[in-house]
FINU-136223 format. One record per residue (C-alpha): y negated, x negated, z negated; residue in one letter. Coordinates in steps of 0.001 Angstrom, whole numbers, plus 524288, in hexadecimal, padded with zeros to 5 digits. Layout:
N
YXZA...
***
This chain:
286
FD870D3527477BAMFD9B8D421847D4ELFC98BD43E747E9ARFC968D37AA48449LFD0E3D3B4A4902ERFCAC9D472349159SFBD7DD40814941EVFC3E0D36B849CF8LFC9A6D41BC4A58BAFBD20D478A4A632FFB6A1D3ABD4AB0EAFBF85D39A44B570LFBEDDD48E14B9A6VFAF72D45B34BAD5CFB167D3A1F4C1E5YFBB07D3FA64CC37AFB1CAD4ABF4CD85TFA59BD40F64CF05DFAC57D39E14DADBAFB00CD45CF4E03CTFA19CD499C4DFEBAF9BCDD3DA84E581SFA744D3BC04EFD4GFB20AD328B4EF52CFB705D24FE4EDF2EFC39AD23EA4F53FKFCC89D2AEA4FE29DFD28FD30814F0E9MFC75DD38194ED31DFC77FD41CF4F888CFD149D4B934FA2CKFDC72D4D7B50540GFDAEBD42025107FDFCCCBD40A650E06RFC6D9D32B450E51IFBB96D2D3350522CFB13DD281150DC4TFA2CAD24E6508C7DFA5A6D2C3C4FCC8GFA9D5D372150517RFB87BD3F0E5075DCFB838D40CA514E6VFC209D43ED51EB7AFC969D364F52535PFC302D316A53176GFB4EFD367252EECSFB063D2CA852533GFA767D21CE528D3RFB0FFD16BC52B98DFB829D200F53568YFAC33D223153CD0RFA730D13DF53D3EEFB67CD119A540F8QFB348D1AB354BEDRFA6C1D140C5503FQFAC7ED07F254FE5QFB5B1D0B7955A38RFAA81D1475561C9DF9CDDD113155E92PF9931D1E0456402HFA1A9D257A55A7EEF9847D31E655446GF8C6AD2DF855C1CIF86DBD3A1E561ECVF81CDD3582570B5PF72F4D398E5728FTF6E60D3E8957FC7PF69D5D33A8587F5AF5BCAD368858D01AF5C28D3AD659C7AVF5407D32235A4B6TF4E99D357C5B21EPF59B1D2C285B6D0QF649FD336E5AFF9DF5F45D41DD5B216AF67A8D485D5BBBFPF627BD48C55CA40AF588CD53995CD4ESF5A35D5FD35D542EF5965D5E0C5E497AF4C3FD5DCD5E957RF45D1D6B3E5ECC0RF4773D6FC15FB1BTF3E63D778560518VF3E35D7C026112ENF3848D744661D10LF38A2D7E5362827VF395FD7888635FBLF30DAD817F63F76VF345AD811F64F48NF2990D8935655FCKF2E6FD8413662BCAF315AD8EAC66C3CRF3CA6D8962673AEDF42ABD7CBE66C6DCF4A41D79E16625BVF4524D7085657F4AF4E2FD644465449MF4923D608F646A4VF4E31D56C163C13SF49F7D576362E24VF4DE7D4B04627F6DF5750D4841631DFGF5EDCD55C56316FEF5E3CD5BD963F70SF5979D6A4864031KF57E6D746564B43TF4B77D7DA364B4DVF4CE2D88BE6554DSF3FD1D8B3765D7EPF37A1D944C654F2GF3F8DD933664901QF3E46D8D7363CB4EF483CD84BE633ABMF47C7D826C6259FRF4D65D770561F97VF4F2ED739361122AF494AD658E60D7FVF44D3D5F0F60132SF3712D63FA5FC9CAF2D63D57ED5FC06GF33C5D4DAD60508VF2F10D49C56110DVF39FED4E1F61D1FHF3A76D483D62981QF3A57D53EF634CBVF3CEFD4F09642C8TF3A80D582764DCDHF34A1D588665C20WF2704D53F965F81DF2225D5D3E66994EF14CFD559C66B9FVF1B9CD488A66D54RF283CD4E2367276AF319FD4630668D6RF374FD477465B62NF2EC1D440564F3ERF30E7D43BE641CETF278BD4B24637A1DF27BBD499D628C8SF273BD54B762103VF256BD56516124DTF2B7CD63D760CE4SF21FAD6AB360669AF26F6D74CD5FA4FHF2BFAD82DD60073GF2C35D816660EC7TF26E8D77EC619C4TF267ED7B3B6271EHF271FD71A8630C5FF2523D73C9640A4PF2FE0D6C6764926VF2D84D6C9265766TF38FED6A906626ACF3869D66F06704DEF3701D73336785BEF3B8ED73E76861ERF2F75D791A68C64TF2105D78E068785RF15E0D80B368E7FFF096DD7923689ADSEFB9ED7D5068A01IEF0DED731368585EEE24BD7252686A5VED9B8D67CF68742FECAD6D642968475GEC4CDD576E683E0GEB828D4F5268741VEB66ED430568F73GEAEEBD3B7869B39FEAFA7D3EF06A799GEA95AD413B6B55DTEA6B6D4C3B6BEDFSE9EF3D4A786CD16GE996FD3E9D6C7CCGE93AAD434F6BB43TE9A41D3BBC6ADADNE99D3D42B06A0E5GEA2ABD47706970FVEADA0D509D69A03VEB2D2D5B686937DAEC069D5F61697B8AEC955D6B216938BLED711D6E7E6998ESEE2D0D7706696DEAEF0B0D746E69A6DTEFC1BD7D0069AB3AF08DFD757B69CFBAF17D3D78FE69EDAYF1FA4D6D7C696D1LF2DF1D6E256967DPF3673D630D68F47TF379CD57C969797RF41B0D4CE0692FARF381ED413C695B9KF2C5ED395E68ED5AF231FD45366903FYF2CBFD505068BDBRF249CD5C7E68D1AYF1C3CD5AB869A99SF1AB5D64746A4F3GF114DD6B2B6AF64PF03E7D6F9B6AB0CAEF96CD76B36AF0CLEEB11D72116AB82LEDC7FD779D6AD48VED2FED6E3E6A88FNEC3B6D6FF36A7B8AEB9A2D63F36A6C2SEAB71D612C6A739SEA2CED55636A782VE968DD560169E00DE98A9D65B669F18GE936DD66706ADF1TE9DA9D63436B685SEA97BD6AE76B4B6FEB9E3D67C46BAA0NEC4D7D70396B8A1TED2DCD6DA96BAC8IEDE64D75806BE22LEEA79D6D3F6BF3AGEF8E2D6C426BD61FEFF0AD61B26B7A0GF097AD5B3C6AD8AYF0855D5C6369EC0SF0E38D53DE6942AIF1032D59FA68677WF11B2D4D5467E4CGF06A9D46A76834BREFC94D52B26848AAEFB95D4CA769423GEF8B8D549169F95TEF58ED50446AD55SEF201D5AAA6B7EAAEEDE1D59FC6C5A2LEE693D63E96C9D5GED96CD6A0B6D12FVECB42D69056CAC0GEBF3DD6EFA6CD90VEB4A6D644B6CB92VEA671D68136CEEFAEABB1D73F36D5C6GEB521D6D4B6E011TEC3F6D6CBE6DE14LECAA0D60296DC57SED75DD59F56D8A9PED80BD55D96CA8BMEE120D4DFB6C11EVEE155D51226B354LEE93CD48476A905SEE803D47DF69A0FREF089D43B96905FGEF013D41D568197GEF672D430F673C1WEFAFAD4DDD66C82MEF9E1D4B9A65D67FEFE3FD596D65B58SF0650D63E266249REF9E1D6ADF666A7NEEE93D60F0666E5LEED73D53CE66D4BGEE260D4AC96727DIEE2EFD48EE680AFVEDA84D419A68BF0LED8A1D47FE69833EED3D4D41946A5BBAED174D49406B13DQECD11D45996C026YEC927D4C7E6CD16SECDEFD465B6D956FEC177D4B376E2E3LEB3C0D45A56E397GEAD82D412A6D6ECSEB50CD4B226D071GEB7ABD4B486C201FEBE76D41406B8D7AEBFA2D424E6AA2DGEC5E0D3E6269D5FVEC5F5D44AC6910FSECAA7D44FD684DDLECE89D514D67C49GED715D57AE67541LEE3D4D5EDE679B5NEE860D6C4867409YEF73BD710C677A7REF91CD7FD76749BI
***
């Protein structure tokens, strides 16, 4: 009998040892306040049932969010467009240039320049005085990388103009008809005037013409000059075939740049068969 009891006690010890080694079956198999979950002794509140209960209350419980892909729409705004310098240059001698850059007014003193910070690669609108047409005009300027120089003009109080004209046409002198070649120079003083022809004033004119290269005439006249229209009208004394004669000369045209224009000139002598001619040519303003 004693031997049987010893065998049973040994078997119980082996069973308990095997159960402990393999895990647990119930809470009593665990020490302290630990509980048996999935065959393992764990602290209360950390088992699978507890996690499932928490996830039922909060489906995102225990889920680590992954970084969302950044799209171009979600990306932060890029840095401000790079700026460059637009240099406004006023080469006038006696007037202040009133300039507008994209609607913002600027003032540039005579013979000075002003730096304006603008966005690179953008078309800018620059409004300033058009000295040829005697009114404001707007130019489109695209700023390059670095610095862009832009000449601005202004309304001068006075101008001193020197013009040279050369042209060819048709005319008659002393009853001879032929090709007219004309060359003239005009010096004019043109103060600012508040009327349709803003720059106009007295002019001194010297003209030389020939018909077929054989008959020559010259005119020294005093008249009136208009800046914006490349126009001059003069009444003076001419020499036609060695004879003095009152003569009139008038010309007008269009200046397509500050210095160059196309002009039609007509001249006429009042005495005898005299001289008459019409010529078309270029007018250069110095």
